[in-house]
Kinemage of the C-alpha trace (Angstrom):
@kinemage 1
@onewidth
@group {chain A} dominant
@subgroup {mainchain}
@vectorlist {calphas} color= white
{ca met a 1} P -0.131 0.046 0.404
{ca asn a 2} L 1.260 3.341 -0.757
{ca glu a 3} L 1.966 5.554 2.208
{ca thr a 4} L 2.248 9.490 0.965
{ca leu a 5} L 5.043 11.498 2.513
{ca val a 6} L 4.093 14.469 1.929
{ca thr a 7} L 1.116 15.614 4.479
{ca glu a 8} L 0.866 19.285 3.014
{ca phe a 9} L 2.019 21.585 -0.004
{ca leu a 10} L 3.260 24.392 -0.974
{ca ile a 11} L 1.362 27.109 -2.993
{ca gln a 12} L 4.101 28.695 -4.706
{ca gly a 13} L 2.406 30.908 -6.569
{ca leu a 14} L 2.389 33.139 -9.959
{ca ser a 15} L 5.597 34.760 -8.760
{ca glu a 16} L 7.707 35.270 -5.634
{ca thr a 17} L 8.707 38.862 -6.745
{ca pro a 18} L 7.466 40.782 -3.870
{ca gly a 19} L 6.546 43.620 -6.173
{ca leu a 20} L 4.423 41.613 -8.629
{ca arg a 21} L 2.613 39.793 -5.855
{ca thr a 22} L 1.445 43.016 -4.762
{ca leu a 23} L 0.032 43.468 -8.110
{ca phe a 24} L -1.610 40.168 -8.230
{ca phe a 25} L -3.384 40.422 -4.729
{ca pro a 26} L -5.561 43.024 -6.210
{ca ala a 27} L -5.817 41.637 -9.283
{ca phe a 28} L -6.779 38.502 -8.188
{ca leu a 29} L -9.392 39.426 -5.524
{ca leu a 30} L -10.995 41.327 -8.570
{ca leu a 31} L -11.379 38.787 -11.008
{ca tyr a 32} L -12.801 36.489 -7.804
{ca thr a 33} L -15.001 39.227 -6.920
{ca ala a 34} L -16.187 39.899 -10.520
{ca ala a 35} L -16.681 35.839 -11.310
{ca leu a 36} L -18.574 35.529 -8.036
{ca leu a 37} L -21.187 38.094 -8.337
{ca gly a 38} L -21.598 38.013 -11.717
{ca ser a 39} L -22.367 34.216 -11.689
{ca leu a 40} L -24.969 34.662 -8.653
{ca leu a 41} L -26.158 37.628 -10.291
{ca ile a 42} L -27.309 34.969 -13.225
{ca val a 43} L -28.527 32.385 -11.150
{ca val a 44} L -30.958 35.127 -9.505
{ca leu a 45} L -32.031 36.495 -12.416
{ca ile a 46} L -32.864 33.356 -14.540
{ca asn a 47} L -34.394 32.003 -11.686
{ca ser a 48} L -36.537 35.056 -10.918
{ca ser a 49} L -37.497 36.037 -14.475
{ca pro a 50} L -39.810 33.669 -16.087
{ca ala a 51} L -39.061 35.257 -19.361
{ca leu a 52} L -35.368 33.836 -18.990
{ca his a 53} L -36.912 30.018 -18.546
{ca thr a 54} L -36.082 28.682 -21.972
{ca pro a 55} L -33.482 26.278 -23.003
{ca met a 56} L -30.583 29.093 -23.507
{ca tyr a 57} L -31.220 30.605 -20.297
{ca phe a 58} L -30.980 27.331 -18.396
{ca phe a 59} L -28.101 26.213 -19.659
{ca leu a 60} L -26.771 29.609 -18.957
{ca phe a 61} L -27.650 28.770 -15.425
{ca asn a 62} L -25.862 25.393 -14.684
{ca leu a 63} L -22.807 27.184 -16.911
{ca ala a 64} L -23.055 29.817 -13.965
{ca val a 65} L -22.999 27.038 -11.216
{ca val a 66} L -19.988 25.676 -12.671
{ca asp a 67} L -18.470 28.996 -12.284
{ca ile a 68} L -19.242 29.311 -8.943
{ca leu a 69} L -17.808 26.010 -8.276
{ca cys a 70} L -14.929 26.390 -10.183
{ca thr a 71} L -14.118 30.086 -8.797
{ca ser a 72} L -14.703 29.144 -5.427
{ca thr a 73} L -12.649 26.133 -5.552
{ca ile a 74} L -9.462 28.084 -6.958
{ca leu a 75} L -9.805 32.088 -6.360
{ca pro a 76} L -9.899 32.527 -2.500
{ca lys a 77} L -6.325 30.299 -1.683
{ca leu a 78} L -4.643 32.373 -4.333
{ca pro a 79} L -4.899 36.179 -2.698
{ca ala a 80} L -5.252 34.181 0.543
{ca gly a 81} L -1.616 32.650 0.119
{ca met a 82} L 0.016 35.846 -0.696
{ca val a 83} L -0.705 37.829 2.416
{ca ala a 84} L -1.218 34.744 5.017
{ca ser a 85} L -0.326 31.040 4.440
{ca lys a 86} L 0.787 29.573 1.691
{ca thr a 87} L 0.349 26.167 3.019
{ca ile a 88} L -2.834 23.456 1.624
{ca ser a 89} L -3.184 20.318 3.362
{ca tyr a 90} L -2.994 17.031 1.562
{ca arg a 91} L -6.415 16.566 1.809
{ca gly a 92} L -7.472 20.196 0.809
{ca cys a 93} L -5.236 19.598 -2.188
{ca met a 94} L -7.240 16.558 -2.938
{ca ala a 95} L -9.982 18.164 -2.927
{ca gln a 96} L -9.336 21.234 -4.726
{ca leu a 97} L -8.407 18.776 -7.403
{ca phe a 98} L -11.354 16.829 -7.379
{ca phe a 99} L -13.768 19.978 -7.455
{ca phe a 100} L -11.600 21.765 -10.196
{ca thr a 101} L -11.735 18.631 -12.208
{ca trp a 102} L -15.340 18.211 -12.024
{ca ser a 103} L -16.236 21.973 -12.726
{ca met a 104} L -14.067 21.582 -15.885
{ca gly a 105} L -15.204 18.646 -16.867
{ca ala a 106} L -18.819 20.182 -16.945
{ca glu a 107} L -17.878 23.408 -18.225
{ca leu a 108} L -16.725 21.489 -21.780
{ca leu a 109} L -19.585 19.497 -21.798
{ca leu a 110} L -22.357 22.817 -21.274
{ca phe a 111} L -20.111 24.164 -23.933
{ca ser a 112} L -21.185 21.501 -26.399
{ca ala a 113} L -24.824 21.577 -25.217
{ca met a 114} L -25.145 25.393 -25.607
{ca ala a 115} L -23.886 24.591 -28.881
{ca tyr a 116} L -26.708 22.027 -29.998
{ca asp a 117} L -29.211 24.226 -28.407
{ca arg a 118} L -28.302 27.023 -30.375
{ca tyr a 119} L -27.784 24.734 -33.874
{ca met a 120} L -31.286 23.234 -33.039
{ca ala a 121} L -32.931 26.993 -32.354
{ca ile a 122} L -31.296 28.011 -35.846
{ca cys a 123} L -31.180 25.226 -38.478
{ca arg a 124} L -34.385 23.667 -37.435
{ca pro a 125} L -36.837 25.998 -35.826
{ca leu a 126} L -39.908 24.330 -36.545
{ca his a 127} L -38.894 21.461 -34.444
{ca tyr a 128} L -36.901 23.482 -31.508
{ca gly a 129} L -40.154 23.579 -29.048
{ca ala a 130} L -40.483 19.726 -29.503
{ca leu a 131} L -36.834 18.513 -29.182
{ca met a 132} L -35.694 20.656 -26.915
{ca gly a 133} L -38.651 20.718 -24.173
{ca pro a 134} L -37.630 20.319 -20.403
{ca arg a 135} L -37.443 16.848 -20.297
{ca ala a 136} L -34.720 16.763 -22.957
{ca cys a 137} L -32.508 20.062 -21.478
{ca ala a 138} L -33.016 18.122 -17.929
{ca leu a 139} L -31.547 14.922 -19.638
{ca leu a 140} L -29.025 16.653 -20.947
{ca val a 141} L -27.748 18.596 -18.486
{ca ala a 142} L -27.919 15.509 -15.616
{ca ala a 143} L -25.556 14.032 -18.388
{ca val a 144} L -23.019 16.498 -18.132
{ca trp a 145} L -23.267 16.470 -14.122
{ca val a 146} L -22.572 12.710 -14.422
{ca val a 147} L -20.448 12.113 -16.698
{ca ser a 148} L -17.520 15.151 -15.380
{ca leu a 149} L -18.480 13.660 -11.769
{ca thr a 150} L -17.351 10.193 -13.217
{ca asn a 151} L -14.605 11.679 -14.542
{ca thr a 152} L -13.147 13.860 -11.991
{ca ser a 153} L -13.598 10.831 -9.241
{ca val a 154} L -11.656 8.275 -11.729
{ca asn a 155} L -8.816 10.987 -11.978
{ca thr a 156} L -8.704 12.014 -8.290
{ca gly a 157} L -8.356 8.385 -7.193
{ca leu a 158} L -5.840 7.528 -9.373
{ca thr a 159} L -3.970 10.833 -7.793
{ca leu a 160} L -4.781 9.564 -4.454
{ca ser a 161} L -3.195 6.376 -4.814
{ca leu a 162} L 0.426 7.970 -5.603
{ca pro a 163} L 2.751 8.640 -3.443
{ca phe a 164} L 4.624 12.345 -3.174
{ca cys a 165} L 7.776 12.218 -1.631
{ca his a 166} L 10.169 14.434 -3.863
{ca ser a 167} L 8.997 17.806 -3.426
{ca asn a 168} L 5.840 19.333 -1.932
{ca val a 169} L 5.907 22.981 -3.684
{ca val a 170} L 2.625 23.533 -5.938
{ca glu a 171} L 2.992 26.146 -8.719
{ca his a 172} L -0.195 27.790 -8.491
{ca phe a 173} L -3.315 25.278 -7.546
{ca cys a 174} L -3.547 21.809 -7.376
{ca glu a 175} L -4.434 20.070 -10.766
{ca ile a 176} L -3.369 17.005 -12.117
{ca pro a 177} L -0.412 18.090 -14.182
{ca pro a 178} L 1.458 19.786 -11.673
{ca leu a 179} L 0.753 17.294 -9.145
{ca leu a 180} L 1.958 14.304 -10.935
{ca lys a 181} L 5.402 15.760 -11.568
{ca leu a 182} L 5.620 15.769 -8.138
{ca ser a 183} L 5.024 11.539 -7.241
{ca cys a 184} L 7.928 9.598 -6.767
{ca ala a 185} L 6.173 6.394 -8.281
{ca pro a 186} L 5.417 5.634 -11.875
{ca thr a 187} L 2.389 7.813 -13.434
{ca gly a 188} L 1.900 5.932 -16.684
{ca leu a 189} L -1.918 4.991 -15.842
{ca asn a 190} L -2.681 8.618 -14.126
{ca glu a 191} L -1.372 10.370 -17.394
{ca ala a 192} L -2.955 7.406 -19.875
{ca met a 193} L -6.534 8.839 -17.814
{ca ala a 194} L -5.893 11.946 -18.190
{ca phe a 195} L -5.417 11.881 -21.641
{ca thr a 196} L -7.904 9.895 -22.529
{ca ala a 197} L -10.244 12.149 -20.313
{ca asp a 198} L -9.025 14.886 -22.907
{ca val a 199} L -9.447 13.832 -25.826
{ca val a 200} L -13.089 12.806 -25.176
{ca leu a 201} L -13.975 16.063 -23.101
{ca ala a 202} L -11.823 18.315 -24.784
{ca val a 203} L -11.824 17.396 -28.262
{ca gly a 204} L -14.489 15.351 -28.428
{ca asn a 205} L -16.817 18.078 -27.435
{ca phe a 206} L -14.735 20.457 -29.500
{ca ser a 207} L -15.543 18.554 -32.399
{ca val a 208} L -18.940 18.590 -31.806
{ca ile a 209} L -18.580 22.328 -31.262
{ca leu a 210} L -17.228 22.819 -34.802
{ca leu a 211} L -19.678 20.659 -36.256
{ca ser a 212} L -22.652 22.813 -34.799
{ca tyr a 213} L -21.110 25.961 -35.815
{ca ser a 214} L -20.423 25.066 -39.536
{ca cys a 215} L -24.226 24.107 -39.913
{ca ile a 216} L -24.986 27.251 -37.783
{ca ile a 217} L -23.030 29.422 -40.268
{ca ala a 218} L -24.383 27.666 -43.399
{ca cys a 219} L -28.226 28.095 -42.312
{ca ile a 220} L -27.324 31.987 -41.651
{ca leu a 221} L -25.668 32.836 -44.732
{ca arg a 222} L -28.821 30.928 -46.557
{ca ile a 223} L -31.038 33.920 -44.771
{ca arg a 224} L -32.267 36.227 -47.170
{ca ser a 225} L -32.909 39.169 -44.907
{ca ala a 226} L -29.931 41.136 -43.720
{ca ala a 227} L -31.695 42.082 -40.523
{ca gly a 228} L -32.635 38.017 -39.967
{ca arg a 229} L -28.783 37.249 -40.697
{ca arg a 230} L -28.012 39.909 -37.816
{ca arg a 231} L -30.216 38.822 -35.433
{ca ala a 232} L -29.222 35.215 -36.001
{ca phe a 233} L -25.487 35.717 -35.768
{ca ser a 234} L -26.337 38.213 -32.147
{ca thr a 235} L -27.477 34.993 -30.730
{ca cys a 236} L -24.536 32.978 -31.081
{ca ser a 237} L -21.481 35.503 -32.121
{ca ala a 238} L -19.728 35.167 -28.366
{ca his a 239} L -19.969 31.458 -27.993
{ca pro a 240} L -17.197 30.415 -30.525
{ca leu a 241} L -14.618 32.913 -29.136
{ca val a 242} L -14.690 31.717 -25.878
{ca val a 243} L -14.831 28.307 -26.501
{ca ser a 244} L -11.847 28.465 -28.795
{ca thr a 245} L -10.096 30.074 -26.167
{ca tyr a 246} L -11.028 27.447 -23.188
{ca tyr a 247} L -10.348 24.748 -25.179
{ca ser a 248} L -7.134 25.734 -26.856
{ca thr a 249} L -5.561 26.176 -23.103
{ca ile a 250} L -7.143 23.114 -22.055
{ca ile a 251} L -5.682 20.701 -24.846
{ca his a 252} L -2.568 22.652 -24.533
{ca thr a 253} L -2.113 21.334 -20.918
{ca tyr a 254} L -3.079 18.294 -20.941
{ca ile a 255} L -2.825 16.257 -23.993
{ca arg a 256} L 1.261 15.909 -23.768
{ca pro a 257} L 3.513 13.580 -21.563
{ca thr a 258} L 3.802 15.183 -17.899
{ca ser a 259} L 7.601 15.169 -18.434
{ca ser a 260} L 6.542 17.968 -21.011
{ca tyr a 261} L 4.910 19.974 -18.323
{ca ser a 262} L 6.952 23.416 -17.866
{ca leu a 263} L 5.488 24.912 -14.387
{ca asp a 264} L 6.707 28.185 -15.145
{ca lys a 265} L 5.540 28.412 -19.031
{ca asp a 266} L 2.434 26.833 -18.444
{ca lys a 267} L 1.434 29.474 -15.750
{ca leu a 268} L -0.376 31.817 -17.793
{ca val a 269} L -2.478 29.246 -19.610
{ca ser a 270} L -3.943 28.021 -16.571
{ca val a 271} L -4.714 31.434 -15.162
{ca thr a 272} L -6.788 31.649 -19.114
{ca tyr a 273} L -8.933 28.431 -18.255
{ca thr a 274} L -9.204 28.799 -14.508
{ca phe a 275} L -9.551 33.008 -13.793
{ca val a 276} L -10.271 34.595 -16.761
{ca ala a 277} L -12.951 32.771 -18.378
{ca pro a 278} L -15.293 32.418 -15.414
{ca ser a 279} L -14.876 36.053 -14.938
{ca leu a 280} L -15.960 37.024 -18.467
{ca asn a 281} L -18.781 34.195 -18.931
{ca pro a 282} L -21.297 36.159 -17.022
{ca leu a 283} L -20.325 39.414 -19.117
{ca ile a 284} L -20.137 38.068 -22.765
{ca tyr a 285} L -23.267 35.243 -22.319
{ca ser a 286} L -25.607 37.240 -20.573
{ca leu a 287} L -25.373 40.628 -18.977
{ca arg a 288} L -25.280 42.085 -22.384
{ca asn a 289} L -28.050 40.248 -23.575
{ca thr a 290} L -31.211 42.683 -23.813
{ca glu a 291} L -33.560 39.770 -22.653
{ca val a 292} L -31.034 39.753 -19.412
{ca lys a 293} L -30.801 43.293 -19.078
{ca ala a 294} L -34.705 43.685 -19.039
{ca ala a 295} L -35.109 41.030 -16.321
{ca leu a 296} L -32.710 42.932 -14.404
{ca arg a 297} L -33.899 46.239 -14.835
{ca arg a 298} L -37.139 44.312 -13.616
{ca leu a 299} L -35.631 42.774 -10.564
{ca leu a 300} L -34.392 46.381 -9.472
{ca ser a 301} L -37.582 48.171 -10.082
{ca cys a 302} L -39.162 45.405 -7.491
{ca arg a 303} L -36.145 45.510 -4.798
């Protein structure tokens, strides 16, 4: 039975330079506040406004819940480590790995569900109400959470079986690649499972999204009215850009051997999919939407 020699990990952070740490502290605090408040606002608005009880906003509601889970798992520890203790217990690190991997997998799957929803709305509008009813949406979201939970359970379980005795210094936060670098046991099975999960969740879902948006663009270009084309593009224009950025960073991090993982070089990549994306999602997907703005005005007027 493996014995874990490391009982706590040291979170090194993005920089040990005092001047940069002074800049990073308010930046990460601002990112966390913006991501948390923005996602909470989306949850409240969609839950309280009957006009937003549609499939598109149902998926956005779940995306906001995922972003709350992700940011609450990772972001609070970073600014706290810049002014107080930089250590995290072994159990705390494994819990962080579990919930982060869960939220990351759920976000990847939700992006595909959202792309499928837009495909049905634009390419098959006459069948949209029948094929994207409450039961179908609930089944899609249930599959998102179950598949992502299964993925994180397998990968976290494999990580728990590893002994850590080479070092206890973890760069930025606990995720699979930097933890595998610290193990003093062979990590071939862990790498194979992480690679398989990323091929299925990242590459597979990204292919589904590319196919969906290829069909969407073809349908939009067949619309004769210029106003109709603009309206159709406006309903899905932000999604491909955010998805491309998010998926490219995930694939860059996970689809390669652990030996090629550079703890310093890949910090910026990790920042993109863990900090920046959850902060921008509420603004890009919802708060710039006229229906959400109308719901926000109604909510404020009621208060």
